[in-house]
C-alpha positions, 0 to 999 in steps of 0.5 A: 210495436207500432208501425208509425211511418213518421213523426206526424203519425205518432202526433195524431196517434197521441191525439186518438189515444187521448179522445178514447174513453178507455184511456180514462178509466178507473184503473189508470193512474190520475196523479202520475203521468203515463204515455198512451204508448211507448216506453218513457225513460229519464226525466229531464229539463224540469223547469217552470216556464210561462205559468206551467212546470215543464216536464220533459222526458226521453220517450221511445213512441214506437214501442215498449223497448229501448230505441231512438230517444226522442224527447216528449213534453207534458206540462202542469200547473198543479201536479195532478192535471197534465197536458197531452204529451207532445213530442218536442225533440226528435233525433233527425239532425246529423248531431242528434240522429241516433238519440236525444239523451239527457239534458237540463232546462234554464230560463233565460231571458223569454226562452226556455233553454234546453241543453241535451246530449246528442247521440251519434253512432259512426261504425263501432264509435259513439260520438256526443255533441252538446245541443241547445233547443230554445222554446219560445212562449208560443211553444216553438222549439229551435234546435242547434248544436255546440259548433253552431256560432249561435250556440256560444252565446249560451256558454255563460249565464251572466246573472 
C-alpha cells in the first residue's frame, strides 16, 4: 500500500511515475491504458468533449485493493495515445465521503456533465446521493448533489 497523506501527494506521484523511463518499457501495454499504481475499476462517463474522448474510471490510488472510490480521467484522440491520468472526483464532501460510484457523462451547452452516485456510510446503513460534477472547457470541475438548488436545472434536458 502506498503511504500517501493527501491528494496532492497522489498527483505528484502520478507525474513522477510518468517521467520514469521504466514506465515506458517493452512489457507495458501500448494500446491499453493502465495506471501507474493503484486499482482501477469500472469505466464511467465515456464522452466526447472539447476535441477529446474522455474516459473516466473508478480508481483507488492508494493500493491494489478495493477502497475509497475516486474517479480518474484520461483523454485520447485516437485510442492509442493517452494523457497522463488525473484525479477528478475525490470523495471529500458529505454527500460522497465514502466513495464516488458509477455514473454517466453528457455534454450539454459548453459543459461536460458527469452524473455519479455518492456513497455515504452511516453506522450500519449505506446512503446514496445522485451527484453532478460539471467540467468546463478549461478542465475545471465543480461538484454538487441532488438537493442543491443548482442541481435541479439538470433534471430535464430539452433537446
